[in-house]
N, C-alpha and C positions, 0 to 999 in steps of 0.2 A: 741589526738583523742581517744575516747573510743569505743571499739566494743560493740554495744548494745546487742548482742547475748551472747558473751562470757564474757563480763565485763572486757576485757583486754585493757589496755591503750597502745596506740602506739604513738611514738614520731617521726613524719615525719619531716625531715628538710625542712624548707621553701625554695621554689625555687626562686632564684634571678637571673634569666637569662634575660639580656636585648638584647640578640641575636647580641651582638657587641663584636667581638673578640679583639677589642682594649681597652677593659676594663676588670678588674678583679672583678668578681661579688661575693658578700658575704652578709651575713646577720649579722647585728650588734647584738651581744648577749645581749647587755644591753637595746637596744631600740626595737629590733625586726624589725628594718627598713632595707630595702635592700640598699646596698651601691655599687656603680659602680665606681671603682677607675681606672683612666686612666693607661694603660699599660706603664711601664717604658722602654723607648727605648734608654736610654742614652748609648752612646758608649765611654763616658769619653773623648771625643775629643771636646774642646770648639770651634773648627772651623767648626763643622758640626751642621746642624739643624736636630734634631732627632725627628721624629714623627712616629706614627703608622698610616700608610697611607691607610690601607685596613681593614675596619670593618668586611668584610666577611672572611678574612684570617688572620688577626692579624699581618700583615707584617710590620716590622719596616724599615724606610728609613733614610739614613744619608746623606743628601745633603750638599755640601760645603756652608758655610756661604757666603752670597752675600755682598761683601765689595765694590762693584762698586759705586764710588761717582760721576760717569758721568762726570768726569773731565779728558780729554785726556792728561793733563799734569801731571798726577800722576800715579804711579804704585801702584795698590791696592792689598793688601794681608791681611791675617788674622794671628795675633800673636798666635802661638799654646800654649803659656804659659797661656794666660788669655782670648783668644777669641776676643780681641780688634782688630778693623779694623785699618790698617796702610796705610797711603796714602803718599808714598814717591815721592817728586817732581822729574820730569824728564825734563831735558833741552836739546832739540834737536836743538835749535837755532844755526845756523851757521855750522851745521853738513854737511859734504860732503859724498856722497855715490857714489861708482863706480860700473859699470856694463856695460850692453849693451842692448839697446832697442830703436827701432824707430829712429836709427841714433844718439842717445845720449849715451855718456859714463860716464857722471857725472850728479848728481843731488845735488844741495846744498839747504838745508832748511834755508831760511832766518829768518822766524819766524813761530811759530805754537802756537795756543791757542785752546780754547774750541769750536770754530766755523770755523776757517779757517786755511789753511796752505799756506804760500807764499814760492815759490821755484824758483830757477833758473836752467834751463836745459842747461847743458854744458856751453858754453860761451855766451849764449843768454843774451843780456844786459837787456831785459825786463822781470821782474819777473812775474810769473803766480800765480794767487790766486785761490786755490781750496777750495770749500765750502763743508763741511761735509753733507752727505745725502745718499741716496740709490745708490749703484753703478749702472752704466749703464749695460744693458744686451744686448750682441751681440748674434744674433741668433745662437744657437748651442754652444756658448761660454759664458755661464753665469759665473760670478766670484763672489760668495757670500763673505761677509766679513770673513776674516781669524780670528778665535777666539783669537789667541795669539797676534794679532795686537793691539797695544795700540791706534793708531790713524787710522781713516778712512777719507780720503780726496778725495772722488769722486766728481763730475766730472766737467770738464771745457771744453768749446769749444775752440779749438785752430786751427787757420787757417795756414796751411802749403802750400807751393807752390806745393809740390808733396809728397804724395797724398794730395788733398785739403780737408779742413774742417773736420778734425778728431775730435772726441770726446775722450778726454783723462781722464782716471781714475788713481788715485794713492791710494795705501795703505801704510802707513808709521808707523814704530815703531822705537825705538831707534837704532836698528841695521840693519834694512832692509827697502827698498822701492820696492814695486812691481808696475809695470806700465802696463796699457792696453791702447790701442788706436785703434779706428776704427770708422766706420760709423754706428750709431745705427739705422738710418732710413732704411738702407738696410740690417742690420744684419751682416755686414762685419767686422771681426776682422782683423785690419791691422797689428798689431805687439804687442808683449808683452815681458816682461823681468824683471829680478830682479837685484837690486843694493844692495850692502852691504856697511856698514859703513867703512870709511878709517881708 
């Protein structure tokens, strides 16, 4: 730019601001075009997803890589050496858990797969089949899924002589079973307890 009064040339750098703090803004000296290069948010951990999550502040986030294969019969993890997802088979079939809840001191998992869990409570000869779904909510006693649980096997209606007609929920992982039972229609939680692998 030349000052028409003084005849002096001024060289003002071209402004290349896209108002996005998640980009590095510059002018290409060869073409004169503005370039907006995405901000490098890498933390050198292949098991995180690195992104610039806030254009207003330029904040980087490093969320754990999602390796969930939605198969309850695998333990899902990320290999820190190359970021590959690893799905290790888990076999809970035939596992017995001991504890105390609702008058039962043992739970034996007969079979478990991606949709159902079949268990025997104590010495009851009739196996119960639990179908995965949303856990029951007893008024004042909601029990959301436990994150570290591999399996969720809520709920099945079980008829007992006393108390009658309980709705029973289980959450099962390779080492623990958590039991809830009660009447969801009245919001009454009858009993609950935890069982651990023998």
